TIDOKOL-874661 format. One record per residue (C-alpha): residue number from 1; x, y, z; residue in one letter; chain. Coordinates in steps of 0.25 Angstrom, whole numbers, always signed. Each point is the difference from the previous one (the first is absolute). Layout:
BEGIN
+-----+-------+-------+-------+----+----+
|   i |     u |     v |     w | aa | ch |
+-----+-------+-------+-------+----+----+
| NUM |     X |     Y |     Z |  A |  A |
...
+-----+-------+-------+-------+----+----+
END
This chain:
BEGIN
+-----+-------+-------+-------+----+----+
|   i |     u |     v |     w | aa | ch |
+-----+-------+-------+-------+----+----+
|   1 |    +0 |    +0 |    +0 |  X |  A |
|   2 |    +6 |   +14 |    -5 |  X |  A |
|   3 |    -4 |   +11 |   +11 |  X |  A |
|   4 |    +0 |   +15 |    -3 |  X |  A |
|   5 |    +6 |    +6 |   +11 |  X |  A |
|   6 |    -4 |   +15 |    +0 |  X |  A |
|   7 |    +5 |   +13 |    +8 |  X |  A |
|   8 |   -12 |    +6 |    +7 |  X |  A |
|   9 |    -4 |   +13 |   +10 |  X |  A |
|  10 |   -10 |    +3 |    +9 |  X |  A |
|  11 |    -6 |   +12 |    +2 |  X |  A |
|  12 |   +10 |    +2 |   +13 |  X |  A |
|  13 |   +14 |    +0 |   -10 |  X |  A |
|  14 |    -1 |   -14 |    +6 |  X |  A |
|  15 |   +10 |    -8 |   -12 |  X |  A |
|  16 |    -2 |   -17 |    +0 |  X |  A |
|  17 |    +1 |   -10 |   -11 |  X |  A |
|  18 |   -13 |    -8 |    -5 |  X |  A |
|  19 |    +1 |   -14 |    -5 |  X |  A |
|  20 |   -11 |    -2 |   -10 |  X |  A |
|  21 |    -4 |   -12 |   -11 |  X |  A |
|  22 |    +1 |   +10 |   -12 |  X |  A |
|  23 |    -4 |   +14 |    -3 |  X |  A |
|  24 |   -14 |    -3 |    +0 |  X |  A |
|  25 |    -1 |    -7 |   +13 |  X |  A |
|  26 |    +6 |   +13 |    +6 |  X |  A |
|  27 |   -10 |   +10 |    -8 |  X |  A |
|  28 |   -11 |   -11 |    +6 |  X |  A |
|  29 |    +4 |    +1 |   +15 |  X |  A |
|  30 |    +1 |   +14 |    -1 |  X |  A |
|  31 |   -12 |    +3 |    -7 |  X |  A |
|  32 |    -7 |    -8 |   +13 |  X |  A |
|  33 |    +8 |    +8 |   +11 |  X |  A |
|  34 |    +7 |   -14 |    +3 |  X |  A |
|  35 |   +13 |    +8 |    +1 |  X |  A |
|  36 |    +7 |    +6 |   +12 |  X |  A |
|  37 |   +12 |    +7 |    +8 |  X |  A |
|  38 |    +6 |   -12 |    +7 |  X |  A |
|  39 |    +5 |   +10 |    +9 |  X |  A |
|  40 |   -11 |   +10 |    +3 |  X |  A |
|  41 |   -13 |    -7 |    -7 |  X |  A |
|  42 |    -4 |   +11 |    -9 |  X |  A |
|  43 |    -8 |    -5 |   -12 |  X |  A |
|  44 |    +5 |   +12 |   -11 |  X |  A |
|  45 |   +10 |    -7 |    -8 |  X |  A |
|  46 |    +7 |    +5 |   -13 |  X |  A |
|  47 |   +10 |    -8 |    -8 |  X |  A |
|  48 |   +15 |    +7 |    -1 |  X |  A |
|  49 |    +9 |    +0 |   -10 |  X |  A |
|  50 |   +10 |   -11 |    -1 |  X |  A |
|  51 |   +10 |    -4 |    -8 |  X |  A |
|  52 |    +5 |   -16 |    -2 |  X |  A |
|  53 |   +11 |    -7 |    +6 |  X |  A |
|  54 |    +7 |    -3 |   -13 |  X |  A |
|  55 |   +16 |    -5 |    +0 |  X |  A |
|  56 |    +6 |    +2 |   -12 |  X |  A |
|  57 |   +12 |    +2 |    +3 |  X |  A |
|  58 |    +5 |   -14 |    -9 |  X |  A |
|  59 |    -6 |    +5 |   -12 |  X |  A |
|  60 |   +10 |   +12 |    -5 |  X |  A |
|  61 |    +8 |    -6 |    -8 |  X |  A |
|  62 |   +15 |    -3 |    +3 |  X |  A |
|  63 |    -5 |    +2 |   +15 |  X |  A |
|  64 |    -1 |   -11 |   +10 |  X |  A |
|  65 |   -11 |    +0 |    +8 |  X |  A |
|  66 |    +2 |    +6 |   +16 |  X |  A |
|  67 |    +6 |    -7 |   +10 |  X |  A |
|  68 |   -10 |    -3 |   +11 |  X |  A |
|  69 |    +4 |    +6 |   +14 |  X |  A |
|  70 |    +5 |   -15 |    +6 |  X |  A |
|  71 |    +9 |    -1 |   -15 |  X |  A |
|  72 |    +4 |   +13 |    +2 |  X |  A |
|  73 |    +3 |    +1 |   +15 |  X |  A |
|  74 |    +3 |   -15 |    +4 |  X |  A |
|  75 |    -2 |    +5 |   +15 |  X |  A |
|  76 |   -15 |    +3 |    -2 |  X |  A |
|  77 |    -5 |   -12 |    +0 |  X |  A |
|  78 |   -11 |    +2 |    +8 |  X |  A |
|  79 |   -14 |    -6 |    -4 |  X |  A |
|  80 |    -8 |   +14 |    +2 |  X |  A |
|  81 |    -2 |    +9 |   -12 |  X |  A |
|  82 |    +8 |   +12 |    +2 |  X |  A |
|  83 |   -10 |   +12 |    +6 |  X |  A |
|  84 |   -10 |    +4 |   -10 |  X |  A |
|  85 |    +5 |   -11 |   -10 |  X |  A |
|  86 |   -13 |    -8 |    -4 |  X |  A |
|  87 |    +2 |   -12 |    +5 |  X |  A |
|  88 |    +2 |   -12 |   -11 |  X |  A |
|  89 |   -11 |    -8 |    -5 |  X |  A |
|  90 |    +3 |   -12 |    +9 |  X |  A |
|  91 |    -2 |    +8 |   +10 |  X |  A |
|  92 |   -12 |    +6 |    -2 |  X |  A |
|  93 |    -5 |   -14 |    -4 |  X |  A |
|  94 |    +5 |    -4 |   +15 |  X |  A |
|  95 |    -7 |   +13 |    +5 |  X |  A |
|  96 |   -13 |    -3 |    -7 |  X |  A |
|  97 |    +0 |   -15 |    +4 |  X |  A |
|  98 |    +1 |    +3 |   +13 |  X |  A |
|  99 |   -10 |   +11 |    +3 |  X |  A |
| 100 |   -10 |   -10 |    -8 |  X |  A |
| 101 |    +2 |    -9 |   +12 |  X |  A |
| 102 |    -2 |   +11 |    +9 |  X |  A |
| 103 |   -15 |    +1 |    -5 |  X |  A |
| 104 |    -2 |   -16 |    -1 |  X |  A |
| 105 |    +1 |    +1 |   +16 |  X |  A |
| 106 |    -9 |   +10 |    +3 |  X |  A |
| 107 |   -15 |    -3 |    +2 |  X |  A |
| 108 |    -7 |    +7 |   -12 |  X |  A |
| 109 |   -12 |    +6 |    +9 |  X |  A |
| 110 |    -7 |    +5 |   -13 |  X |  A |
| 111 |    -9 |   +12 |    +1 |  X |  A |
| 112 |    +0 |    +0 |   +14 |  X |  A |
| 113 |   +14 |    +5 |    +1 |  X |  A |
| 114 |    -5 |   +14 |    +5 |  X |  A |
| 115 |    -5 |    -6 |   +11 |  X |  A |
| 116 |    +9 |   -12 |    +3 |  X |  A |
| 117 |   +12 |   +10 |    +0 |  X |  A |
| 118 |    -7 |    +7 |   +11 |  X |  A |
| 119 |    -3 |   -11 |    +8 |  X |  A |
| 120 |   +14 |    -5 |    +1 |  X |  A |
| 121 |    +6 |   +13 |    +1 |  X |  A |
| 122 |   -11 |    +3 |   +15 |  X |  A |
| 123 |    +4 |   -16 |    +6 |  X |  A |
| 124 |   -13 |    -5 |    -6 |  X |  A |
| 125 |    +6 |   -10 |    -9 |  X |  A |
| 126 |   +11 |    -7 |    +1 |  X |  A |
| 127 |   +13 |    +6 |    -4 |  X |  A |
| 128 |    +3 |    -5 |   -15 |  X |  A |
| 129 |    +4 |    +4 |   -15 |  X |  A |
| 130 |   -13 |    +4 |    -8 |  X |  A |
| 131 |    -3 |    +3 |   -16 |  X |  A |
| 132 |   -12 |    +5 |    -4 |  X |  A |
| 133 |    -9 |   +11 |    -9 |  X |  A |
| 134 |    +0 |   +14 |    +5 |  X |  A |
| 135 |    -5 |   +12 |    -7 |  X |  A |
| 136 |   +10 |   +14 |    -1 |  X |  A |
| 137 |    -9 |    +5 |   +12 |  X |  A |
| 138 |    +0 |   -11 |    +9 |  X |  A |
| 139 |   +15 |    -2 |    -2 |  X |  A |
| 140 |    +0 |   +15 |    +4 |  X |  A |
| 141 |    -7 |    -2 |   +12 |  X |  A |
| 142 |    +7 |   -12 |    +5 |  X |  A |
| 143 |   +12 |    +9 |    -2 |  X |  A |
| 144 |    -5 |   +12 |    +7 |  X |  A |
| 145 |    -3 |    -9 |   +11 |  X |  A |
| 146 |   +14 |    -4 |    +1 |  X |  A |
| 147 |    -1 |   -14 |    -7 |  X |  A |
| 148 |   +12 |    -2 |    -9 |  X |  A |
| 149 |    -8 |    -7 |   -13 |  X |  A |
| 150 |    +8 |    -1 |   -15 |  X |  A |
| 151 |    -7 |    -3 |   -15 |  X |  A |
| 152 |    +4 |   -13 |    -3 |  X |  A |
| 153 |    +0 |    +0 |   -17 |  X |  A |
| 154 |    -8 |   -11 |    -5 |  X |  A |
| 155 |   +12 |    -6 |    -7 |  X |  A |
| 156 |    +6 |    -6 |   +12 |  X |  A |
| 157 |   -13 |    -3 |    +7 |  X |  A |
| 158 |    -2 |   -14 |    -4 |  X |  A |
| 159 |   -16 |    -1 |    +2 |  X |  A |
| 160 |    -3 |   +12 |    -8 |  X |  A |
| 161 |    +8 |    -5 |   -13 |  X |  A |
| 162 |    -9 |   -12 |    -2 |  X |  A |
+-----+-------+-------+-------+----+----+
END
């Protein structure tokens, strides 16, 4: 599955990435108000211009490809990407796999998400990781009450992909 990664910005100025199955997927989610800022929950989102990452250093005639940091500096053997550098495809795949596993280990409470999150927060239900469906207003209300929530894109939730 090929993903489209867009730079997005909320009305409060927070910039973040959004991962979508296609441009049409982004447009559909945006028009339905399903995209919100992960920092403040603001639903007024705009897509920013972003340049594709292309490695064309080896395409210039007569020039060898630029060495990787570990080739140029053998002492730099850390597996972590340099600050500001994009993680490799393998690292991204590993992160996505881990995120899906974390989501699989949550209880899907469906449309009762807001109510169940409040019950857990107030000690009226057992503490456990949950996921479900909530409107933008419900998410904002939970955030205002000090209950941490984060939207999960459908592509990470196996229940919503079926």
